[in-house]
N, C-alpha and C positions, 0 to 999 in steps of 0.2 A: 296525248300519249305518243310515245315514240314508236318507231318501227325499226327493225334491224336496218342498218344502213347508215343514215346520216343524222346526226343531230348535234346541237350545241348546248343542250341543256340536260336532258335526262334520258332521252330515249335510247337509241342504240349507239349512234355515233355522234350525231350533231343535232340534238333536239332541244330546243328551248322554247318555251312559250308561256311565260307567266308573268303577270303583273296583276296583282289584285288591287286595282284601284277602283274603289267604288265611290261613286258620287251620289249623295242623296240629300235632297233638301226637303224639309218638311215644315209644317206649321205646328204650333204648340197645341196641346189638347185644350179644351175649354177650361175656363178658370176653375171650375169646380173639380177638374180632373188633372190639374197641372202636375200633381205628384206622379202621374203616370208617365210623363215625358221627361226628357233630359233637362237639366237646369240651364237657364239662360236663354231659352228660345222665346220668341215673341209671339203673342197671341193676336191673331188677326180676326176681324169680324167675320161672322158666318162660319167659324170653325168649330161649331158645337160638335161634341162627340156623343151622339145619342146611342149608338150601338155599343155592345160589349166588345172588349178587345178581341180582335180576330174576326168580328162579324163584318159582313159586307157593307153595313150601314155606317161603319166608322169612317168618317171622311177627313180626319186630320191626324197628324202624326208629328213626332219630333223629328229633328234633323235625321236624314236617312243615312245610308252608308254606301260608299263607293266601293267598287271592287273591280279592279282590272287585273287580268291574269296574263302575265307574259313570263317567258322562261328566262330567268337569269340566276346566276349563282350568287352565293353569299358574298364573294369577294369581287363582284362586278361593279359595285357602287363605290364611289370615292369616299362616302361617309363610312364605309366599312374598311377603308384603307387601300383600295385599289390605287396603285401608284400613279397611273396616268391622269387621274382626276378628270375623267371625261363625262361625268354625270352632274354638272353644276345644279340643275334644277331639282333633281332628287336629293342631292346633298342639302340644298336650301330647304326643301320640304322637311327633311329631318331636323335641320337647325331650327325650324319654326314649330316642330311638333315633337313626337315621341318616337324614339328608336327602340326596337325590340331585338336585341342580339340573340335571344333564345326562343326563336319562333320556328315552328315545324309545319311541314305539310302533313297530310294524312296518309300519304303513300309515296313511294319513290317513283311513281309514274303519274302522268298527267290525268288521264280519264278518272281513275278512282279518286284522286285528290279533288278534282273539280266536282265530282258527285258529292264528296264530303263537304266541300265549301257550301253547296247549295242545300244540303240536307242537315248539316250539323252532326252527321253520324259517320262512324267508321265504315269504310266500304264493306267490311265483313258483315255488317248488319244489313246493308241495303242490297247485298247480292252483287255489288259491282266488283266482281272478281271472277277468277276461273280456277278450276281444280285440275286443269289439264297440264300435268308434267311441267315442262319448261315454260309453258304458256302462263305460268304464274306472274309473268310480266304484266298480264291483264291488259294487253293492247286492245284498242277498239279500232281496227283498220276497216276498210270498206267492206271486207267480207263478213264482219261480225253481224250476227242476227239480232242480238239482244241490245239492251240499253237501260236507261234509268226506269225502274219499275213505276207503274202508275200509282201504286200504293204509297209512294213516298211523297211527302209534302215539301215542295221546294220553296226557297225563300221568297221569290216573287209572288207565288201563289198566296202566301201568308201575308205579305205586305199589302196585297189588294184589300185586305180587311181593314187597313188603316188609310185607304184612299190613295195608295201609291200607284204611279204609272212606272213601268219597268222596261228597260231596253238592254239587250245584249249586243255588243259589237265585237265581231271577231269569231274565235273558235268556240264551238259548242261542245262537241266531243262526248256527248252523253247518249249517243245513238242517232243514226241517220235515217232510219225508216220513219214513215209518217207518224206512227204512234208516239215517237220520241221527240217530235218537233218541239223546240223551245216555246212556241206560242201555245202549245197544249199543256205547258207546265208553268204557266203564270206570266211569262213575258208578254208584253203588249207589242213590242217591236223587235225586229232582228235584222241586222245586216252582217253577214259573215258566212262562214263555212261550217258544215257539220263535222268534218274530219280534218286531219292534218294533210297537207299536200306534200307528203314525203314520196320518195321514189319507189320503184324505178320510174323516173319521170318521162321516159320516152317509150314506155311499154304500151303499145296500141291495144293490147288485150285488156287493159284496165282503163276505165273511164277516168278522165280528169275530175278533180273534186269540184262540185258546183258551188257557186256563191249565191246566197239567198238574200232577197229583200222580203222580209216577212214570210209569206207562205210560198212564194215562188222563186225559182232560180232566175238570176239575171245574167248568168254567164258561167264560165268555168276558168279555173286556174290554168295558166299557160295559153289560154285562148283569148277571151275577152279581158282577162286579168293577167297579163304576161309577167313572167318572172324569168330573167335571164340567168340560166344556170352557169354561164361563162363568167359574167361580171357581177352577178348578184343584184342587178338593178331591178327594182319593182316599186310601184307607187302605192302599194297596199296600205302601208302605215299612214300615209297622208290621207287616203280615202277613209280609213278607220278613224283618224283624228277628226276629219270634217264631220263624219257621222255623229261623233260624240259632241262636238261643239254645237251642231245644229240642234241636237236633242236638248241640250242644256238650255239653249236660247229659247226654244219653244216652250219648255216647261217652267222656266224661271218665273216666279210670281203667280203661277197658275195652280199647280198641284205639286205635292211632294213627289219626288222621283227617286228611282234607283237605277243607276247605270252600271252595268257590268261590262267593263272594257277589257276584252280578252284578246289582245293582239298576239301575234305569233311570229314576229320578224326574226326572233332569235331561235326559232325552231327551224329545222331543216326544211327546205333549203334556205339558209340564212339570206336575208335580203335587206336592202335599204334603197331609198329613193336617190336620184342622181345627185342632189346637192350634198348628200352625206357620204357618198362613196369616196373612199380614199382619204377620209378625214381623220381616221382613228389610228393610233399607234398599234392597235390590236387587230388589224385586218378587218375583214368583212364583218365578223361578229361584232367588233367594236363599233363599226359604222352603224350597225343595227341598234346597238345600245344607245349610241349618241342620238339617233333619231327618236327612239322611244323617250329618252330623257327630254329632248326638245318638245315632244308632244305633251308630256306631263306638264312641263312648264307652261305651255299654251293653255291647257285646260285649267290649271290653277289660276292663271292670269285672267281668264274669262270669268271664273267664279268671283274673283275680286272686282272686276269691272262691272259685273251685274249686281254687285252689292249683296251677294248671297254666300260669300266665303265663310262668314261666321255661323251660318246656319247649314253648312254642308260638311259632313264628316267624310274624309277621304282616307282610304287605306291602300297601301301598296305592298304587295308581297308576291309570292310565286308558288307554283304547284309542285315543284320538285327541284332538286339540285341540278347543277350543270352536268352534262354528260361527259364523263372522262374515261370510260372503260375502253372505248375504241378510238383510235386516232381520228380526229375530225378530218374530213376531206375538203371542207370549204372554209378558208380563212382561219383565223385563230378562234379558239373556242372560249367558253366561259370559265369562270373560276369559282371554286367553293372555298376560297380563302384558306385557312389553316386546317380545314376539316378533311378527314379521310374519305376518299372515293367520291362517288357522285351518283347520278341518276341510275335507277335500277337497283341500287343497293340501299340497305338500311343502316349503313354507317352515317355519321353526321353529314358528310358531304352530299348524301342522297336526299336528306329530308330537312336539314336546317336551312331556313329561308331568310332572305332579306325582308324586313318588315318595318313600315313607317306609318304611323297614324298622324293625321293632320286635321285640326279643327280649331281654327283661330278663335280666340276669345274664350276657349274652353280648355285647351291643352296649352300650358305655359311653354314657351319656346325652350328648346335645348334639353328636353327630358330624355332620359334613358331608363327603360324598365327591364329588369332581369326576370320578370315573370315568364314562366314556361308557357308559351302560347302555341296555339294550333290554328290551322286554316279553318277548322270546324268552329272556332270561337267567333268567326265573323258572322256566321248564321245567327247564333244566339245574341251576340252584341247588336246586330242590325235590328233584330226584333225588339230588343230592349230600347234602342234609340227611337223606334216607332211606337213605343208604349204598348207593345204586344208581348205575350208570353209564348214560349215554344210549345208545341203539341205535348199533351200529357199522356197520350196513349202509346208512347214509344220511348225507348232509351235515347236520350240526346247526349252526345259526347262533348259538344262545344260548351265552353264557359262564357258567361257574360263578362267581358273585359272592361266594362265601364268603371267598376270600382278601381281597377288598376289605372285606367287612363285618366280618370278625374281625380282620384284621391291617392294614387300611388300604392294601393293595397296589393299585397302579394298573396296568392292562393296556392295551396298545395294541390298538386295533381300529377298523376303519372302520364307518361307519353308512351303509347303503344306503337311499335313499328311493325306493321304488317306488310307482307308481300304475298299477293294472292290470298289464300285462306290460312297462311302460316304466320303465326306470331313469331317474328324473327328476333325482336329485342324489346326491352322495356327500360325506361328511365324512371327511377324513383329518387327524388331529391337530387343529389349529385352523382348517384351511381347509375351506370347503364350496364345491363347484362345482356349479352348476345346469346340467344338460345340456338341460333342456326347461323352458319356462315358458309362461305365457299372455300374453306381451308380444311385440310385434313385434320388438323388438331390445333387447339388454341396455343399449344406450345410453339408452333411454327411462328406465331406472332412475336415470340420473344427474340427472334433473330434481329438484333439491332446492329445496324451498320455504324462504323466509327468514322469520324472525319476530324482531321486535325485543323486547328486554326493557328496560324503562324504568329509568333511573338510580335507585338507591335503592329499587327495588320489592321487593327480596328474592326476585324470581322465580328459579327454578332455571336454572342453565346447562344447556343441552341437551348432555349429554356421553354420550349414547347407550346407557347401560346398564351392567350389571356384567359381570364377566369369567367365563369358563367353565373349560375343562379345564386342569388343572395339568400340562401336558405341554410339550414343546419347551423345557424348562428354565425354565418359568415359576415365579415365586416369589409365593406368595400369603400374605404376612405370616406366614411360618413355619407355613403350613397352617391358620391360624385364621381364622374369619370376621372380616371387617373390623370389624364392630360390636363384637367382643369385644377387639380388639387395637389399634384406631386412636385415638390422641389426637385431640381435635377440631380441633387446629390443625396436624395433621401430615398428610402424604400417605403416604409409605412410609418405613419405618425411621426415623421421627422427623423427616424433612426437612419444612420448612414448605411449605404449599401456595403455588403461584405467586400473586403479587399480594397477599400478605397475607390471603388469604381464609380463612375459618374454616368448617369443616364442622359444621353443626348437625344434620344428618341426611342420610340417603341416600334419594333419591327418583327416580322415573321416571314420566313420563306415558305412557299408552298407550290405544289405542282398544279398548274392550271389546265392540265390535259394536253396542252400544246407546248408545254415548256415550263420553266421555272420562273415565277414572278416573285418580286420582293414587295411585301406589303409594309408600309411604314407610315407612322404618324408622328409629327414633331410634338414635343411636350406642350407646346402652346396651342396645339390644335384640339379638336374635340372629336369624340367618336365613342364606340362601344367598349373601349379598352379600360379595364379596371384591374387594379392590383388586388389579388385575392389574399386575404389574411384569414386563415381558416379557424373556425370554431372558437369564436370569442377571443382570439389571440390579440395581443396588443403590441406586436413587433418588439420583442425584447423587454417589455415591461412585465412586472410580476402580476400574475393572476391569482385568484383565490386558490388555496391548496386543493388538490383533487380535480382541478379544472384542466382539461387537456387543451393545449394551445400549440400553435405552430408559428415558427419564424417564417417570414416571407419566403415562399417556396421558389423564388427565382423563376417564376413562370413566364414573365415577360422577357423578351430578349433585351439585353442591355449592351449597347456599343461601348466598349471600353475606351478610356482616354488613350490616344496614341502612345505606344511605348509600353503599354501594359501587357504582360504575358497572359494569354488566354489558354485555359485547359482544353483537353479533348472534349468533344461533345458527342452525344449519342443521338442519332437521327430517329431511332425507333422504326416502327412500321413505315415502309415507304412504297407500298404497292397496294393496288386495289383488287378485290375479288373480281374475277373475270379476266384479269391479266394472267398470262401463262408464266407462273413461277414454278419451276420444276420442284416437285416434292412438297409443294406448299398449297397451291390453289387447285381447285377441281372445277368441273362443269356441272356439278350437282350440289344441291344443298346438303351440308353436313350438319348432323345434329350434335349439339353441345349442351343439351338440357341438364345432363347430370353434372357437368362441370362447365358452367357458363363462362364465357369470356367477359371479364368485368373491367370497366374503366371508371375512373373518377373524373367526371366531365368538368369539375371545377378546376382541378389541377391539370387535367390533360384533355381539354376539349377536342384536340386533334385526334384522339384515340390512337396514340402512338405507343403507349406503354401500359399494357394490361396488368392488373393486379395479379400477383402470383398466388395461387391457392396452395402451393406445395411447400412453402418455407415454414418450418416449425418455429414456434416462439421460443427461441433460445439464443443466447449470446453467440455471435460468430456465424450465424446462419447465412450462408451464401449459396444455397442450392440453386443450380441452373441460372446463375447470374453472370452476365457478360461484363467482365471487368476490362477496363481500358488496357491495351497493351502497355507494358512497362510497369504496371502496378502489381502484377502477379509475380510472386516469388518463384512459382513454377506453374505450368499450365494445369497440372493435375491437383493442385492444392485446393481444398474445399473450404478452408477458412479464409476470412478476409485478409488480404495481403498486408504486410507490415506497413508499407508506405500509406496504404489507404487508412489503416487504423491511426497512424500518426497524424494524418491530415484531419481525420475525424475528431481526434482528441483535441487538436488545436482549435477546431471550430467550436467544440463544446466548451472549451476553456474561455473563448472569447465571449460566448453568450453567458457563461457562468458569472463572469465579472460584472454583468449588467443586472443580475438578478439577486434578490435577497432570499429567494425561496430555495427549494431543494435543487440539487444539481441536475440540470436537464440531461436528457439522453438523446444522442444523435441516432436516428434510425434511417433506414432506407426503404421507403414504401414499396418500390419495385425496381426495375432494372436501370434506373437513371442516376443512381448515386455517382458522384457527389453533387449532382445539380439540384436535387431536391433536399432541402434541409428541414427536418421536423424536430421540434422540441416538445418533450413531455414533462409536465410537472404534476405528478400523481402522488397522493398520500400513501398509497399501498407500498409497504416497505419492499416487497419483492419486485416492484417495478421501478423503484427509484435507485438506479445504479450509479455508482461512482464513476469518475472520469476514466478509471482504468478498465471499466467494464462496458466500454462503448459497444453498442449493438448495431450491426448493419443488417437490416432485414426486418423482422417482426411484421411480416406482411400477411400471414394467414389469418391473423385476428381481424384485420380490416376486411379481408375477403369474406370471412364468415359473417361479419357485420353487414356487409353489402347484401349477401344472400338473405340474411335475416329480415332486411327491409324489403327486398324485392320479391321474394318467394310468395308471401301471403297476398300481395297485390296481384300477382299473376294468377294464383289459385282462385281468388275471388272473381277476377275478371272472366276466367275461362268457365267457372262453374255457372255464372249468371248469363253467359253469352248465348244468344239465340241467333245463329248465322242465317242470313237471308239466302234464298235460293240463288245459286250462281247464275248470273245473266250473260256471262261472256264465254261460255263453253262451246257454242255452236257457230260455225262459219258456213257461208254459202256464197259462191261467186255470183249467184243470181240476185243476191241482196245488195250488190254494189250499186253505185250511183249511175245506173244506166239511163233511166228515164225519170228524173226528178220532176215534181210538179212545176209546170211552167216551161218545160223543155219543148212542148209543141209550138208555142209562140215563137221561140227562138230557132226552131229547126235543129235542136240539139239532142233529140231523143236518140238513144242507141238501143239496139236489140239485145236483151239480156240472154245469157246462156241458160241451158236447162238447169233447173233447181236440183242441187245435190248437197243436202245438208251433211256436214261432217264435223268431226271434232277439230276445234282450232288447235293449231300447234305452231308456236312461235319460238324461235331460238332463245336461249338464255341471254 
């Protein structure tokens, strides 16, 4: 979790610490029970499974699961388009495995997400939240009295029933008092810290964070484990790497194991070892990312060298997005790619995570899955890998992803975005509804800034990002990444791009917290980029009457051939909640449950252009729509401007010439006309308009459809929800790390102050 001050990932200013890389190797169940384990594992002698799944007598298991948690944003990895390409090992891991572009944390902060990873449950169920005003950030600093409840079943506890030995390396962050110790919750070994080592770093009134080996501390940060606040030099990642390598060597060929590698180099204060300092184009943060990438490469290389790569399942992800709300103080910060905002927020930048699954011999190389995934799924998937079932006496939110990983199966599921005990947003299918934000009104989000692109400049069209989930009948170029399937002069199914433009690459600009980055992938590259063709549409080809379909929505940026005139582009929302935008943002949560802020994440994964709920279904509707300057006949005119209608008619005519069906109708789903082009072919006479009746708008119908899908999911969830008792409401300075176990041997015990329990209060 982060704390106000510095961070690079999600906390307050500079906090990053996530990598879910879990390494687990296991044996197959006995021959009579092979069906209980994953396909393709080998059976070794003496691996009989006499006990029932989950019992302590069960001594064998299928390949386990790796989980390493470190803080990085969606756009930090080269495979996700980060332009400096400084993560070759993670990129190779993705090339050999499966990439999940639509993977989410369980919370926009570290501690609750980590609790969800190890329990498979939303933090609201486990009580890993607070009800204290702004403290809905749910920080777990040294002062916190609570932690993970003893009533929760953590993943390593359950894996013991299948004979697994488990180790956590790095940050625990689920409570630092003795009753919350990781070895009391199923882990057999631990090397790392109970908290984040964030500032104030020179405050002598606060003890430095202890570093533990198993039950006892072996030193403290800034003392036995120095971190230079001036240069960012620290050797911790190398120490954590060696701990992981040693554990794997000891366990290989002996017992199935689970390694939770939870490094925190990208969490404040960002650090890297001397060989990596100054090697990145992205400053100190980039140095840390490069060292993490190098470490992942060494771990995967060891698995191969030991001959256990094919029996080891590895998963890499993060516990929340990069922290972008406050300007980082140390080096350059992380990036959430095209997604809005970052850590602490429930916009996509706060909870959509990088995710890579690696399992040679089981996952074909170069796979991309658009399954909606969650950090909680690693709990259920890990149990499934071990031949175990999740506890049946409680609600489990995580899905078993093995059908997706092994067979490409897609499963419907909602994504709930909680902050503290507040349900902030929900995604159902392609629609995401924000029930709470930090803006005065959703209408403020309609403020779209305009930017001109000069004729012949070759500047990219702002077409808002790439597409997401392959659901609602979406067609993603036969399920292949666009880079591998798209001719440079084509849009979908071989149809030419409008206006004779040629795609030379896919790109998107986004704010990385410390400045503007340009994400780009050449057409001959690979990645999570897909051209979205919505709702069974065939890119200009006729569909059965009555079937709604859409022309390529121009969602990916296309660089025009030099000399081509490019139109104006709308940037849409370009600020994050928490930033001071006069008349727009606030410092308190604002309720929008009566009129949710709704986005279509397929068309607009960056959440720049909310669907308008206020535009009536009538020709010429242009209510509250921001038209580009020069297209308005007069500023006060409420109907679509003449030039806009002319351009719309021309577009309709072009598509009409390609279809034998009814005349399509050009509509404008929200404020980005004319960059989104949608075509309808409907049997209903009243909705099949001629070319002279071009409609720009027709958005309220979609808004209502979105609510129709989302509302019952919210109601069902809230009616069935039984919140756990909040564990993070009480703070006490006496509960800090003054005298951890083992401090006597080191002469490191400090005298705690008088105990004064009080309500925790942390800033927004």
